[in-house]
C-alpha positions in Angstrom: 106.9 119.9 65.5 109.3 117.3 66.7 109.2 116.8 70.5 112.2 115.1 72.1 112.9 114.1 75.7 116.4 114.7 77.0 118.2 114.4 80.3 120.9 116.8 81.6 124.1 116.6 79.4 122.2 114.8 76.6 122.3 116.5 73.2 120.3 116.9 70.0 121.9 117.3 66.6 120.6 119.5 63.9 122.3 118.6 60.6 126.0 117.9 60.9 127.2 121.0 62.6 124.7 122.1 65.2 124.6 120.5 68.6 122.1 121.5 71.3 122.8 120.3 74.8 120.5 120.3 77.8 122.7 122.0 80.4 120.5 122.6 83.4 116.9 122.3 84.6 116.1 124.6 87.5 112.6 125.5 88.6 110.6 126.4 85.5 113.6 127.1 83.4 115.7 124.9 81.1 119.3 126.0 80.1 120.5 124.9 76.7 124.0 125.0 75.3 124.2 125.5 71.5 127.3 124.7 69.5 127.3 125.8 65.9 129.4 127.5 63.3 130.0 131.2 63.8 128.0 132.1 60.6 124.8 130.6 62.1 122.8 133.3 63.9 121.2 132.0 67.1 118.7 134.3 68.8 116.0 133.9 71.5 112.6 134.0 69.7 111.5 137.3 71.3 114.8 139.0 70.1 114.4 137.5 66.7 110.8 138.9 66.5 112.0 142.3 67.7 114.7 142.4 65.0 112.2 141.2 62.3 109.7 143.9 63.3 112.4 146.6 63.2 113.4 145.5 59.7 109.8 145.6 58.5 109.4 149.1 60.0 112.6 150.2 58.2 111.4 148.9 54.9 108.0 150.5 55.1 109.2 153.9 56.4 108.2 156.9 54.4 110.9 158.0 51.8 110.1 161.6 52.6 112.1 161.1 55.9 115.2 160.6 53.8 115.1 164.2 52.7 116.1 165.2 56.3 119.3 163.2 56.2 122.6 165.1 55.4 124.0 164.7 51.9 127.2 162.7 51.6 130.3 164.8 51.1 132.2 164.4 47.8 135.9 163.6 48.0 138.2 166.6 47.5 140.9 166.7 44.7 141.1 165.8 41.1 139.0 163.0 39.7 141.0 160.0 38.7 141.4 159.5 34.9 
């Protein structure tokens, strides 16, 4: 783990397109500003873990539960030739 010391308004760069700025220190909290491309997903760790756990639960769910889902409706009309 890399540990850095920063003062307010000082930044850290991750690669060429991610910038993390120390915005505020108040009590026991630190506020960070993160500038990155829109395709980069940025999540708090606890939210990331919750999403990861939900995905694991979905993958390991019992296929028998799928039998209770409604069947998709087929389009009406003649099939295209």
